[in-house]
C-alpha positions in Angstrom: 0.3 56.9 -24.8 -1.4 58.3 -21.2 -2.0 61.7 -20.6 -3.9 63.1 -17.6 -6.5 65.8 -18.0 -7.8 68.0 -14.9 -10.8 70.2 -15.5 -12.0 72.8 -13.5 -15.1 75.0 -13.2 -17.8 75.3 -16.2 -15.6 72.5 -18.2 -16.4 70.0 -14.9 -19.3 69.2 -16.3 -17.3 67.8 -19.3 -15.8 64.9 -16.8 -16.4 61.3 -17.6 -18.1 59.5 -14.6 -15.2 57.8 -13.5 -13.3 61.2 -13.4 -11.5 61.4 -9.5 -11.1 65.0 -8.1 -11.6 66.5 -11.3 -9.1 64.3 -13.0 -9.2 61.3 -15.3 -6.7 59.4 -17.6 -6.9 59.1 -21.1 -5.2 56.7 -23.7 -4.1 58.7 -27.1 -2.5 56.9 -30.4 -0.2 59.6 -31.4 1.3 62.8 -29.7 -1.7 65.2 -30.1 -1.6 68.8 -29.4 -3.6 70.4 -26.9 -5.8 71.6 -29.4 -6.7 68.1 -30.5 -7.2 67.3 -27.1 -9.7 70.0 -26.3 -11.7 68.7 -29.5 -11.6 65.0 -28.5 -12.9 66.2 -25.2 -15.8 68.0 -27.1 -15.1 71.0 -24.8 -17.2 74.1 -26.1 -14.8 76.2 -29.1 -16.8 79.1 -27.8 -15.7 79.1 -24.3 -11.8 80.9 -24.0 -9.6 78.5 -22.3 -6.6 78.6 -19.7 -4.3 75.9 -20.4 -1.6 74.0 -18.5 0.6 71.6 -19.1 2.3 70.4 -16.1 1.8 73.3 -14.1 3.1 75.4 -16.7 0.9 78.0 -19.1 0.8 77.4 -22.3 -0.6 77.4 -25.9 -3.3 75.0 -28.1 -0.9 74.2 -30.6 1.7 72.5 -27.9 2.3 69.2 -28.5 1.5 66.6 -25.5 3.5 64.0 -24.8 3.1 60.5 -22.6 3.0 61.6 -18.8 1.6 65.0 -19.2 -0.8 66.3 -17.0 -3.2 68.8 -18.9 -5.3 71.4 -16.7 -8.1 73.2 -18.6 -9.8 76.4 -16.9 -12.4 79.1 -18.1 -11.1 82.1 -17.7 -11.5 83.3 -14.3 -13.3 86.7 -13.1 -14.4 88.2 -9.9 -12.9 89.8 -6.7 -12.3 93.1 -5.5 
């Protein structure tokens, strides 16, 4: 099963070298949860994450399916 992962802001440091526009495909054998994917990607556990699946915000215990696009952001702050 293949999913697309997009990493933003400080998480871009964890992109593989072949990533294009902060996105890359990943093959997984079973339908993992978002939390399992985050562990596989070795993202820091101490940084909170905002996760979108196919453009919709979700929780980390949701199961991923073939063809999903997962976007992961750290919380954003700033502005006035």
